[in-house]
C-alpha positions in Angstrom: 21.9 -8.5 -3.5 24.1 -5.9 -5.6 23.8 -4.5 -8.6 27.0 -3.3 -10.3 26.8 -0.9 -13.1 27.6 -3.6 -15.6 24.4 -5.4 -14.5 22.4 -2.4 -14.6 23.2 -1.6 -18.4 22.4 -5.2 -19.5 19.3 -6.8 -20.5 17.6 -6.5 -17.2 19.2 -3.1 -16.8 18.1 -1.4 -19.7 13.9 -1.1 -17.6 16.9 0.8 -15.2 17.8 3.1 -17.9 14.2 3.9 -19.1 13.2 4.8 -15.5 15.9 6.6 -14.5 15.2 9.0 -17.9 11.6 9.1 -17.6 12.6 10.7 -13.5 14.7 13.0 -14.8 12.8 16.1 -15.3 12.1 15.0 -11.5 15.6 14.9 -10.3 16.7 18.2 -12.2 13.5 19.5 -10.1 15.2 18.5 -7.0 18.1 19.9 -7.9 16.8 22.8 -8.5 14.6 23.5 -5.2 16.2 25.5 -2.6 17.1 23.8 1.0 15.0 24.5 3.1 16.7 26.2 6.9 17.5 23.0 8.8 14.8 23.4 12.2 16.6 24.4 15.2 17.2 21.3 17.9 14.6 21.6 20.9 16.5 22.7 24.0 15.1 19.5 26.0 14.2 15.9 24.8 10.4 16.3 25.3 9.3 12.7 27.1 7.7 10.6 24.8 3.8 9.9 24.5 2.5 7.0 25.6 1.4 4.6 22.5 -2.0 2.9 22.0 -1.1 0.3 18.9 -3.7 0.3 16.5 -4.4 -2.9 13.8 -6.4 -2.4 11.0 -6.7 -6.1 9.3 -7.3 -5.2 5.6 -8.2 -8.0 3.2 -6.8 -12.0 3.6 -3.4 -12.5 5.4 -1.4 -14.4 3.6 1.5 -17.1 4.6 4.4 -15.8 3.7 6.1 -12.8 4.3 7.0 -9.7 1.9 9.4 -7.2 2.2 7.4 -4.2 3.3 9.9 -1.7 2.3 10.1 -0.2 -0.8 6.8 -1.2 -2.3 6.4 1.8 -5.8 2.7 0.2 -6.1 0.9 0.5 -2.9 1.5 -2.1 0.0 1.8 -6.1 -0.7 -0.3 -6.9 2.1 0.4 -8.5 5.4 1.6 -12.2 6.1 -0.1 -14.2 9.4 3.3 -14.4 11.1 5.2 -10.9 10.3 1.6 -9.2 11.7 1.7 -11.3 14.9 5.8 -10.5 15.3 4.1 -6.7 15.5 1.8 -8.5 18.1 4.7 -9.6 20.0 6.4 -6.5 20.0 3.6 -4.9 21.4 3.2 -6.7 24.4 6.8 -6.2 25.5 7.2 -2.8 24.8 6.6 -0.9 27.5 5.9 2.4 25.3 2.8 0.5 24.5 0.0 0.5 26.9 -2.8 -0.9 25.0 -3.3 -2.8 21.7 -6.3 -1.8 19.3 -7.8 -4.4 16.6 -10.0 -3.5 13.8 -10.9 -6.2 11.9 -11.7 -4.6 8.2 -13.2 -7.1 5.7 -10.3 -9.2 6.7 -11.1 -12.9 5.4 -9.3 -15.2 8.5 -8.8 -18.8 7.6 -10.1 -21.4 10.9 -6.3 -21.9 11.4 -5.5 -18.5 11.1 -7.9 -17.4 13.7 -6.4 -19.7 16.5 -2.9 -18.3 15.0 -4.5 -14.5 16.3 -6.1 -15.7 19.3 -2.8 -17.3 20.7 -0.9 -13.9 19.9 -3.8 -12.2 22.0 -3.1 -14.1 24.7 0.5 -13.5 24.8 -0.4 -9.8 24.8 -2.9 -10.0 27.4 -0.3 -12.1 29.8 1.5 -9.0 29.9 -0.6 -7.1 31.5 -2.3 -5.4 28.6 -5.8 -4.6 28.1 -6.6 -5.6 23.9 -9.5 -3.9 22.2 -11.6 -4.6 19.5 -13.6 -2.0 17.3 -15.4 -2.6 14.3 -17.9 -1.7 12.0 -19.6 -5.4 12.3 -18.1 -8.8 13.1 -18.3 -12.1 10.6 -17.8 -15.1 12.0 -14.4 -15.7 11.8 -13.5 -12.1 13.0 -16.0 -12.3 15.7 -14.0 -15.6 16.9 -10.7 -14.0 16.8 -12.4 -10.8 18.9 -13.5 -13.1 21.6 -9.9 -13.3 22.8 -9.9 -9.3 23.4 -10.4 -7.8 27.0 -13.1 -5.7 25.4 -15.7 -5.4 21.8 -17.2 -2.9 21.0 -18.9 -2.0 17.8 -20.5 0.9 16.1 -24.1 1.7 16.5 -25.7 0.4 13.1 -22.8 -1.9 13.1 -24.3 -5.6 13.0 -23.1 -9.2 13.8 -22.8 -12.2 11.6 -21.9 -15.4 13.8 -24.1 -17.9 12.1 -21.6 -21.2 12.4 -20.2 -22.8 9.6 -21.2 -23.3 5.9 -19.3 -25.8 3.6 -19.5 -26.9 0.1 -18.0 -29.3 -1.8 -17.6 -28.3 -5.8 -18.6 -30.7 -8.4 -18.4 -29.8 -12.3 -19.6 -33.0 -13.9 -23.1 -31.5 -15.1 -21.2 -28.6 -16.9 -18.6 -31.1 -18.2 -21.8 -33.2 -19.6 -23.1 -30.1 -21.1 -20.2 -29.3 -23.3 -19.3 -33.0 -24.3 -16.2 -33.8 -22.0 -15.8 -37.1 -20.3 -13.5 -37.1 -17.1 -12.2 -40.5 -16.3 -10.0 -40.6 -12.9 -8.2 -43.4 -10.7 -8.2 -42.8 -7.0 -6.4 -45.2 -4.5 -8.9 -45.4 -1.5 -12.5 -44.9 -1.1 -12.2 -41.4 0.7 -9.7 -40.3 -1.6 -12.4 -37.7 -3.3 -10.5 -34.9 -5.0 -11.6 -36.3 -8.2 -15.3 -35.7 -7.4 -15.0 -32.9 -8.4 -15.2 -33.9 -11.9 -16.5 -37.2 -12.4 -20.0 -36.6 -9.8 -22.7 -34.2 -9.2 -23.0 -34.9 -5.6 -21.0 -36.1 -3.1 -20.5 -39.9 -2.5 -21.6 -41.5 0.6 -18.0 -41.3 2.1 -17.1 -37.8 1.3 -20.7 -36.8 2.5 -19.6 -38.7 5.4 -16.2 -37.3 5.7 -17.5 -33.8 5.3 -19.5 -34.0 8.2 -16.7 -35.4 10.9 -14.7 -32.2 9.4 -17.5 -30.0 10.5 -18.3 -31.6 13.6 -14.7 -30.6 14.8 -14.6 -27.7 13.4 -18.0 -26.4 14.9 -16.4 -28.1 18.1 -13.3 -25.8 18.1 -15.2 -22.7 17.4 -17.8 -23.0 20.0 -14.9 -23.1 22.4 -12.9 -20.7 20.9 -16.3 -18.5 22.1 -17.0 -19.9 25.3 -13.3 -19.6 26.6 -13.2 -16.0 25.5 -16.6 -14.6 26.6 -16.4 -16.7 29.6 -20.2 -18.4 28.7 -21.1 -22.1 28.7 -21.3 -24.1 25.6 -25.3 -23.8 25.6 -24.9 -19.9 25.2 -22.4 -20.4 22.9 -24.4 -22.7 20.4 -27.9 -20.4 20.8 -25.9 -17.3 19.7 -25.0 -18.9 16.8 -28.4 -20.4 16.1 -29.5 -16.9 16.1 -26.8 -15.9 13.5 -27.6 -12.6 13.0 -27.4 -9.6 15.7 -28.1 -5.8 15.7 -25.0 -4.0 17.8 -27.4 -3.4 19.8 -29.1 -7.4 20.1 -25.1 -8.3 20.4 -25.0 -5.9 23.3 -27.7 -7.0 25.5 -27.1 -10.7 24.8 -23.8 -11.0 26.0 -21.7 -11.2 22.7 -19.6 -7.4 22.7 -19.2 -5.0 25.7 -20.3 -1.9 24.1 -22.1 0.2 21.0 -20.0 3.1 20.0 -18.9 5.1 17.6 -15.1 5.5 16.6 -15.3 9.4 18.4 -16.3 7.6 21.8 -13.9 4.8 22.0 -11.2 6.9 21.2 -12.6 8.8 24.0 -12.6 6.3 26.0 -9.2 5.0 25.3 -8.1 8.5 26.2 -9.8 9.1 29.5 -8.4 5.5 30.3 -4.6 5.9 29.2 -4.5 9.7 29.2 -5.2 12.7 26.9 -1.7 12.7 25.4 -2.2 8.9 24.0 -0.5 8.4 20.7 -2.9 6.1 18.2 0.0 4.4 16.6 -1.5 3.2 13.0 1.8 1.8 11.7 3.2 0.2 14.4 6.0 -2.3 14.2 6.0 -2.1 10.4 9.2 -1.1 8.3 10.0 1.9 7.6 10.1 3.0 4.5 12.7 5.5 2.8 11.4 9.3 2.4 13.0 11.7 -0.2 13.9 14.4 1.9 13.8 17.5 -0.7 16.5 19.4 0.7 19.1 18.0 -1.2 18.6 17.4 -5.1 20.8 13.7 -4.1 18.3 11.9 -1.7 16.1 10.7 -4.8 19.6 8.9 -6.0 19.9 7.6 -2.6 16.7 5.9 -2.8 17.2 4.4 -6.4 20.2 3.1 -4.9 18.8 1.4 -2.4 16.0 0.3 -4.8 19.0 -1.6 -6.9 21.3 -2.8 -4.4 18.6 -3.6 -1.5 19.9 -2.3 2.1 23.1 -4.0 3.2 22.2 -7.4 4.7 23.6 -7.4 8.6 26.1 -10.4 9.8 23.9 -12.7 12.2 24.5 -11.5 15.2 22.8 -14.6 17.2 22.0 -17.7 16.4 18.1 -18.3 14.6 15.3 -20.7 13.8 14.8 -20.7 10.1 11.3 -20.7 8.7 10.4 -21.9 5.2 7.1 -21.8 3.6 5.3 -24.3 1.7 2.0 -22.1 0.3 -0.2 -23.1 -2.2 -0.4 -25.8 -5.3 2.5 -28.1 -4.6 4.4 -27.7 -8.2 7.8 -28.8 -10.3 10.6 -26.3 -10.8 10.6 -23.1 -10.3 8.9 -20.0 -9.5 8.0 -16.9 -12.0 7.6 -13.9 -9.5 6.1 -10.6 -10.5 6.1 -7.5 -8.6 2.4 -7.1 -9.5 1.0 -10.5 -7.7 2.6 -13.2 -5.5 3.6 -16.7 -5.8 2.2 -19.2 -8.2 2.5 -21.7 -5.9 5.0 -24.2 -3.7 7.8 -25.4 -6.6 10.2 -28.2 -5.5 13.0 -26.5 -6.5 12.3 -23.3 -4.9 11.7 -25.0 -1.5 14.5 -27.6 -1.9 16.6 -25.0 -2.3 16.1 -23.2 0.6 15.8 -25.8 2.4 19.3 -26.7 1.5 20.6 -23.4 2.0 19.0 -23.6 5.9 20.9 -26.3 6.7 24.2 -24.9 5.3 23.8 -22.1 7.1 25.5 -22.3 10.6 24.0 -19.5 12.2 20.6 -21.3 11.6 20.3 -23.4 14.6 16.4 -25.1 13.6 14.5 -25.5 10.5 10.3 -25.0 10.7 8.6 -26.0 7.9 5.4 -24.0 7.8 2.7 -25.8 5.4 -0.6 -24.3 3.8 -1.0 -26.4 1.4 -4.0 -28.9 -0.3 -1.0 -30.9 -2.5 -0.4 -31.3 -5.7 2.5 -33.1 -7.4 3.7 -36.2 -6.2 7.0 -35.8 -7.8 7.5 -32.6 -5.9 5.9 -33.8 -2.9 8.9 -36.2 -3.0 11.6 -33.8 -3.9 10.8 -31.2 -0.9 10.3 -34.3 1.4 13.8 -35.6 0.4 15.1 -32.2 1.1 13.8 -32.0 4.6 15.2 -35.7 5.6 18.7 -34.2 4.8 18.2 -31.1 6.6 16.9 -33.4 9.9 20.4 -35.2 9.9 21.9 -32.0 10.3 19.5 -29.7 12.7 16.4 -29.8 14.5 13.6 -30.0 12.0 10.0 -29.3 13.1 6.9 -28.7 10.8 4.0 -26.2 11.8 0.6 -26.9 9.6 -1.7 -23.6 9.0 -5.0 -23.8 7.5 -4.4 -27.0 4.8 -1.4 -29.3 5.2 -3.1 -32.0 3.5 -2.4 -34.4 0.8 0.9 -33.1 -0.8 1.3 -31.1 1.9 1.1 -33.8 4.6 3.5 -35.9 2.2 6.0 -33.0 2.4 5.4 -32.8 6.5 5.6 -36.3 7.3 9.9 -36.3 7.3 9.2 -34.4 10.7 10.1 -35.5 14.1 7.7 -33.2 15.5 4.8 -31.8 14.2 2.6 -29.1 15.0 -1.6 -28.4 13.9 -4.1 -25.8 15.1 -7.3 -27.7 15.9 -9.1 -26.2 12.6 -6.4 -27.1 10.7 -7.6 -29.5 7.4 -4.7 -32.5 7.3 -4.0 -36.1 6.0 -5.3 -37.3 2.8 -3.5 -39.6 2.0 -3.6 -41.0 -1.3 -3.7 -40.6 -4.8 -5.6 -39.4 -8.1 -4.8 -39.7 -11.8 -7.4 -39.2 -15.0 -8.1 -37.3 -17.8 -10.4 -35.7 -20.0 -11.9 -36.8 -23.0 -13.2 -33.8 -24.9 -13.5 -35.6 -28.9 -17.6 -35.0 -27.9 -16.9 -31.1 -27.1 -15.1 -31.0 -30.3 -17.5 -32.6 -32.3 -20.4 -30.7 -31.3 -18.9 -27.6 -32.6 -17.9 -29.3 -36.0 -14.2 -29.6 -35.1 -12.7 -33.3 -35.7 -9.4 -34.7 -35.1 -7.9 -38.1 -36.9 -5.7 -39.7 -34.3 -2.0 -41.8 -35.2 -0.4 -43.6 -33.0 2.5 -45.8 -32.6 2.8 -48.1 -29.5 0.0 -50.0 -27.8 -0.6 -47.4 -25.1 0.7 -44.3 -27.1 -2.6 -42.3 -26.5 -3.0 -43.2 -22.6 -2.9 -39.2 -21.8 -4.1 -38.5 -25.1 -7.5 -36.3 -24.9 -9.3 -38.5 -27.5 -11.1 -41.5 -24.9 -11.1 -42.6 -21.7 -8.8 -45.2 -20.6 -8.6 -48.4 -22.4 -8.6 -51.1 -19.8 -4.9 -51.7 -20.7 -4.1 -48.3 -19.9 -6.5 -48.2 -17.1 -4.3 -51.4 -15.6 -1.2 -49.8 -16.0 -2.1 -46.6 -14.1 -3.7 -48.1 -12.0 0.0 -50.0 -11.1 1.4 -46.9 -11.2 -0.5 -44.9 -8.7 -0.7 -48.8 -6.5 3.3 -47.8 -6.4 2.7 -43.9 -5.3 1.0 -44.5 -2.9 2.5 -47.7 -1.4 5.5 -45.0 -1.0 3.7 -42.2 0.3 2.0 -44.8 3.2 6.2 -46.5 3.5 7.1 -43.0 4.2 4.2 -42.1 6.7 4.8 -45.9 9.1 8.7 -45.9 8.4 8.4 -42.2 9.9 5.5 -42.0 12.3 6.2 -45.7 13.7 4.1 -46.6 16.7 2.8 -42.8 16.9 0.1 -44.2 14.1 -3.2 -45.1 16.6 -4.8 -47.2 13.9 -3.3 -49.5 11.2 -2.6 -47.0 8.2 -5.2 -48.0 5.9 -7.7 -47.2 8.4 -5.8 -43.5 8.9 -5.1 -43.2 4.1 -7.4 -43.8 1.8 -8.3 -40.2 1.1 -9.5 -39.2 4.2 -9.4 -35.9 5.7 -9.0 -34.6 9.4 -8.4 -31.8 11.6 -5.7 -31.0 13.8 -7.3 -32.0 16.6 -9.2 -35.1 15.5 -5.5 -35.5 13.3 -3.6 -35.3 17.1 -5.8 -38.3 17.9 -4.6 -40.5 15.6 -1.1 -39.9 15.5 -0.8 -37.8 12.8 0.4 -35.3 14.5 2.0 -34.1 17.6 1.1 -31.5 19.1 -1.7 -29.0 18.7 0.2 -25.1 18.6 0.6 -22.1 16.3 3.8 -21.4 14.1 5.1 -18.8 17.3 4.9 -22.6 19.8 6.6 -24.5 16.6 9.2 -22.5 16.7 9.4 -22.2 20.3 10.1 -25.8 20.0 12.1 -25.9 17.8 14.3 -23.5 19.3 14.6 -25.6 22.4 15.2 -28.4 20.4 18.6 -26.7 19.6 19.3 -25.8 23.4 19.3 -21.9 21.9 17.1 -19.2 24.8 18.3 -16.2 22.8 17.8 -16.2 18.9 16.4 -14.3 15.9 13.4 -16.0 13.4 14.7 -15.9 10.0 12.4 -16.2 6.9 14.3 -18.3 4.3 14.7 -17.0 1.5 14.5 -13.6 2.9 11.9 -11.9 1.1 12.6 -9.0 -1.7 11.7 -6.0 -2.6 10.5 -4.9 -5.8 13.5 -4.1 -7.9 15.2 -7.5 -6.6 12.5 -9.5 -7.7 11.7 -7.4 -11.3 16.1 -7.7 -12.0 16.2 -11.4 -10.6 13.5 -12.4 -13.1 14.9 -10.4 -15.7 18.6 -11.4 -15.5 18.1 -15.0 -14.6 15.2 -16.2 -15.9 14.3 -15.5 -19.6 16.4 -18.0 -20.6 13.9 -21.0 -19.2 10.9 -20.9 -21.1 9.2 -23.2 -18.8 8.5 -20.2 -16.5 6.9 -18.5 -19.1 5.0 -21.2 -20.5 4.1 -22.2 -17.1 3.2 -18.9 -16.1 1.0 -18.0 -19.0 -1.1 -20.7 -18.8 -2.3 -20.8 -15.8 -3.0 -17.3 -16.6 -5.1 -18.2 -19.0 -6.5 -20.7 -17.4 -7.7 -18.4 -14.9 -9.1 -15.7 -17.1 -11.0 -18.2 -19.4 -12.7 -20.1 -15.9 -14.1 -16.5 -14.5 -12.9 -13.5 -15.8 -15.9 -11.4 -13.7 -17.1 -13.4 -11.1 -14.5 -12.5 -8.8 -15.8 -9.2 -6.8 -19.3 -11.5 -7.4 -18.2 -14.7 -5.3 -14.5 -14.9 -4.5 -14.8 -18.1 -2.5 -16.2 -20.6 -4.7 -14.0 -18.5 -8.2 -11.3 -19.4 -5.8 -12.2 -22.9 -5.5 -12.5 -23.1 -9.2 -9.1 -21.9 -9.6 -7.4 -24.6 -7.1 -9.6 -27.3 -9.3 -7.6 -25.8 -12.4 -4.0 -25.1 -11.2 -4.2 -29.2 -10.0 -5.4 -29.9 -13.9 -2.8 -28.5 -14.9 -0.2 -31.1 -13.0 -2.5 -33.9 -14.0 -1.7 -32.8 -17.6 2.0 -32.7 -17.1 2.2 -35.7 -14.8 -0.8 -38.5 -14.7 -1.2 -38.4 -10.9 -1.3 -36.1 -8.0 -1.7 -35.6 -4.0 -3.9 -33.5 -4.1 -7.2 -33.0 -1.3 -10.7 -32.2 -2.2 -12.3 -29.3 -3.0 -14.2 -28.0 0.3 -15.5 -24.2 0.1 -16.1 -22.6 2.9 -18.7 -19.6 3.5 
């Protein structure tokens, strides 16, 4: 993105003018600073030291990648694909002799664990050892660590490997207390997303479904332990049943290989790989621009890069494009903030990305990476239609992450080949509609409303009352049509790959990727890396780049784009502000206390917004894993 002077001093440019004015004393300081003498060039080029690539896994891994350069307000976090790309670079780099992973409060999804395990396996396939060293290991971290060559924990550390604990979220008791009556309709006995609001405990169908999901997850988890640690299933289950180990107990039982401090761990690596080994803790990251204080114009150069972005190199070889559907699926365009991420998966953004990838001759195939529990039915249809247009021009493959259910499956089903991880949650073919009647709540605090209407069903979406019989019939008719369209898309495209009649696969049933493969809802178990390689093979290219579409933008590119092009569209402002207000009202102080459950409530509130706007949603049940 190029920013000329006329744009810089336009409406969006006023911010740039302000920043330059604020920084002018600093620029004067640079200008007044004498240039240090240039260091003498070495007589002989030193031989590069061997490298141990060190990866600290901090915080959650995101799906969509971010621009790692020019971040003025600290790191934006690491995307799963960016991290794995750095792993793959280390695997093939002759200077890298080994890889160290240090899980530090890394929250890993079940499918993300499989993606990381596959990347670790590729490093080891290149003859390089992968070491895990940690202060302690939680369940997801340990499942990843089992793929390594060696696991060590500090002497006071612990392993918490209690297996699986999940819960279904129910708000009916709260709604009853405050005088709100939920009124929801669903298509299919297993379409249990509305139970969040309608029930205080799960239905028999929801209970049955939760158990078959946990059975499949548990089987996947024990497989990861048995294959990684080379033990039998009974041993892995015994470890899980014990749940809590000190570092010494874990070593004695065989869960880990060593108990050692960080200093001892580093000494071991130096003894093995040489005293001159370099521990590269930034391996594979893009280098951020550095100010050269010997030049008063260095800062201006950085500022130019911030405004204009790095010059985009022309494509030198074919590429596989990756388009992300991450978060709740919503209509329209996103509002981007440099202080936060995307608010959801927006239909206009994603369809435009697919159209851009379809029109770009250098992109020979496209992978749609999905990590979404669904959302808007209309937005899902828009994205699906965009995938069909793209599929007519070049190979199109879907890769599923942790979740690709309901609307997430809707946008996936157009692909000829769907990859999922064994632990992916998918399916949930069904429809939910409903509203809340809030009159009793307002009456409790002395607020009353007098309603007026023209038209027999004018209050169909009003919060005055629950649905009347005629309104319910009309809602049911609309839902039947959306549900029928959903099933038709699946049967038309999946055809005889489906192992059961569609009504035995739909009705809201959620499956793991392993179960979905057996039922014909997906085609292969594999990672994003596998899906990209398959797409390239379908395009008959062996030498290719991987390109995210649209390309991630840096801080100022986002800021200027938003200021210049989106201030005039009030829907963006209203959507963002209404969501922010809902989240602040729901959980202002609980984020650090109970983050998983707060995240579940936040997701539920996003779906409510879609219900208020559209009446129906394609949404999965709310599952809270801990």
